[in-house]
C-alpha positions in Angstrom: -25.2 5.4 -23.4 -24.2 4.2 -19.9 -24.6 6.8 -17.1 -21.3 5.8 -15.6 -17.8 5.0 -17.1 -16.8 2.7 -14.2 -18.1 1.0 -11.1 -16.6 0.3 -7.7 -18.0 -2.3 -5.3 -17.7 -3.1 -1.7 -17.1 -6.9 -1.2 -18.6 -8.3 2.0 -22.4 -8.2 2.1 -22.4 -6.6 -1.4 -20.9 -9.0 -3.9 -21.3 -11.9 -1.5 -22.9 -12.6 1.9 -20.3 -13.4 4.5 -21.0 -15.3 7.7 -19.4 -12.7 10.0 -19.3 -14.9 13.1 -17.7 -17.8 11.2 -15.3 -15.5 9.5 -14.2 -13.9 12.8 -13.7 -17.3 14.4 -11.5 -18.4 11.4 -9.4 -15.2 11.6 -9.0 -15.5 15.3 -7.7 -19.0 14.9 -5.4 -18.0 12.1 -3.9 -15.2 14.3 -3.5 -17.6 17.2 -1.7 -20.3 15.2 0.5 -18.3 12.8 2.6 -15.2 12.4 1.6 -12.4 10.1 4.1 -13.5 7.5 3.0 -17.1 7.7 -0.7 -16.0 7.3 0.2 -14.2 4.1 1.9 -17.3 2.7 -1.0 -19.5 3.8 -3.7 -17.3 2.2 -1.9 -17.4 -1.1 -1.6 -21.2 -0.9 -5.3 -21.6 0.0 -6.3 -19.4 -2.9 -4.1 -21.2 -5.4 -5.2 -24.7 -4.2 -9.0 -24.1 -3.9 -9.7 -26.0 -7.0 -7.9 -29.1 -5.8 -9.8 -29.5 -2.5 -11.8 -32.7 -2.3 -15.4 -32.8 -1.3 -14.7 -34.5 2.1 -12.5 -31.6 3.2 -9.2 -33.4 2.8 -6.6 -32.6 0.2 -3.4 -34.6 -0.1 -1.9 -32.0 -2.5 -2.8 -29.2 -0.1 -1.4 -30.9 2.9 1.8 -31.9 1.2 2.3 -28.3 -0.2 1.7 -26.8 3.2 4.3 -29.1 4.8 6.8 -28.4 2.1 6.3 -24.7 2.4 6.1 -24.5 6.2 7.7 -27.7 7.5 7.3 -26.7 11.1 3.5 -26.6 11.0 1.8 -28.8 13.7 -0.7 -31.4 12.8 -3.4 -29.3 14.4 -2.4 -26.3 12.3 -2.5 -28.4 9.1 -5.9 -29.8 10.0 -7.3 -26.4 10.7 -6.1 -25.0 7.4 -7.5 -27.8 5.4 -10.8 -27.4 7.1 -10.8 -23.7 6.6 -10.1 -24.0 2.9 -12.6 -26.8 2.4 -15.5 -25.4 4.4 -15.1 -21.7 4.9 -13.7 -20.4 1.6 -15.3 -23.0 -0.5 -18.8 -22.0 0.8 -18.5 -18.5 -0.7 -20.6 -17.7 -3.7 -21.3 -14.4 -5.4 -24.7 -12.9 -4.6 -27.6 -13.4 -7.0 -27.3 -10.8 -9.7 -23.7 -10.0 -9.0 -22.2 -12.2 -11.8 -24.9 -11.1 -14.2 -24.0 -7.4 -13.5 -20.3 -8.0 -13.8 -20.7 -9.8 -17.1 -22.8 -7.0 -18.4 -20.1 -4.5 -17.4 -17.4 -6.7 -19.0 -19.5 -7.0 -22.2 -19.8 -3.2 -22.4 -16.1 -2.6 -21.7 -16.9 -0.7 -18.4 -14.1 -1.3 -15.9 -14.9 -2.1 -12.3 -13.0 -2.5 -9.1 -13.3 -3.5 -5.4 -12.7 -1.4 -2.3 -13.0 -3.3 1.0 -12.4 -2.6 4.7 -10.7 -5.8 5.9 -7.4 -7.7 6.5 -5.4 -9.3 3.8 -7.6 -12.5 4.1 -9.8 -10.7 1.5 -7.2 -11.8 -1.1 -8.1 -15.4 -0.5 -11.8 -14.6 -0.8 -11.3 -12.7 -4.1 -9.3 -15.5 -5.5 -12.0 -18.1 -4.6 -14.8 -15.9 -6.0 -12.9 -15.5 -9.2 -12.8 -11.7 -8.8 -9.1 -11.3 -8.7 -9.0 -12.5 -12.3 -11.6 -10.0 -13.5 -10.2 -6.8 -12.2 -6.8 -5.4 -11.2 -8.4 -2.5 -9.3 -8.5 -4.1 -5.8 -8.0 -2.0 -2.7 -8.0 -3.7 0.7 -7.8 -1.3 3.7 -5.1 -3.2 5.6 -2.9 -3.2 2.6 -3.6 0.3 1.5 -3.2 1.9 5.0 -6.6 3.5 5.6 -10.3 2.5 5.7 -13.5 3.7 4.1 -14.9 6.3 4.5 -11.5 8.0 4.1 -11.6 9.5 0.7 -8.1 8.6 -0.2 -8.9 4.9 -0.8 -11.8 5.9 -3.1 -9.7 8.3 -5.0 -6.8 5.8 -5.4 -9.2 3.4 -6.9 -10.5 6.0 -9.3 -6.9 6.7 -10.4 -6.3 3.0 -11.0 -9.5 2.8 -13.1 -8.4 5.9 -15.0 -11.9 7.5 -14.5 -12.9 10.7 -12.8 -14.7 10.2 -9.5 -17.9 11.9 -10.8 -18.1 9.3 -13.6 -17.9 6.4 -11.1 -20.8 4.6 -9.4 -19.9 3.1 -6.0 -22.0 0.2 -4.7 -22.0 -0.9 -1.1 -24.1 -1.9 1.9 -22.7 0.4 4.6 -24.2 3.9 4.9 -21.1 5.3 6.7 -18.2 3.4 5.1 -19.5 3.1 1.6 -22.1 5.8 0.8 -20.5 8.6 2.9 -17.0 7.8 1.7 -18.1 7.6 -2.0 -20.1 10.8 -1.9 -17.3 12.7 -0.1 -15.0 11.5 -2.9 -17.3 13.0 -5.5 -18.8 9.7 -6.7 -22.4 8.6 -7.1 -23.5 5.9 -4.8 -25.9 2.9 -4.7 -26.9 1.5 -1.3 -27.6 -2.2 -1.0 -30.3 -2.0 1.6 -30.3 -5.6 2.8 -33.4 -4.9 5.1 -31.4 -2.1 6.9 -32.9 1.2 7.9 -31.1 4.4 6.7 -29.4 6.1 9.7 -31.4 9.0 11.1 -30.0 12.5 11.8 -29.2 13.5 8.3 -25.4 13.4 8.9 -24.8 11.0 5.9 -25.8 12.2 2.4 -28.5 10.1 0.8 -27.5 7.5 -1.8 -28.4 8.2 -5.4 -29.9 4.7 -5.7 -31.4 2.3 -3.2 -31.4 -1.3 -4.3 -32.1 -4.8 -2.9 -30.3 -6.7 -5.6 -27.4 -5.9 -7.8 -29.3 -6.9 -10.9 -31.4 -3.7 -10.4 -28.4 -1.7 -11.5 -28.4 -3.3 -15.0 -30.7 -0.6 -16.3 -28.0 2.0 -15.7 -25.7 0.3 -18.2 
């Protein structure tokens, strides 16, 4: 019998490896070119149209939809968005072992969710990675109103899953945001080490599991 009735995951550097510098540059350019309301619309469009992007980075459908939705976009803005969709989002892949673990959970009927500290751009990532279609338990800090390690975002996810915190395993790579927050919320926690050193000082409770790959967790289910 599985040790846990549900699993929560961090996103960046846990379910997939993000290029932080490239991501920051893309987000800075988005914020320079567009208003917050435009960015929300654009991210939804990029998510919906990912499958139609051509290998060379151009997409007539994407460009025409952009211009129809936001007719005042400059040529530079359109070019940037097409490039962002084709080369930034499209390069994202789930980490080795992630899909295997998620399929195992799905096969066993064990619900899972995602709790991430980030702006709403995470929605586009989740769509591209196919995760938004696999769980309705998605908590993004900028949308929710607080960040990990605040326990409220963990507990809200537990309520959405319909599982008590002590029956949930949280998986993440950040000692402070993920492990500290999960343990404070009463969950068990698995730390994705990623060649990191655990913080000294003893201020953060130790994780229940230390792993280098998500596939190592399969033995728990």
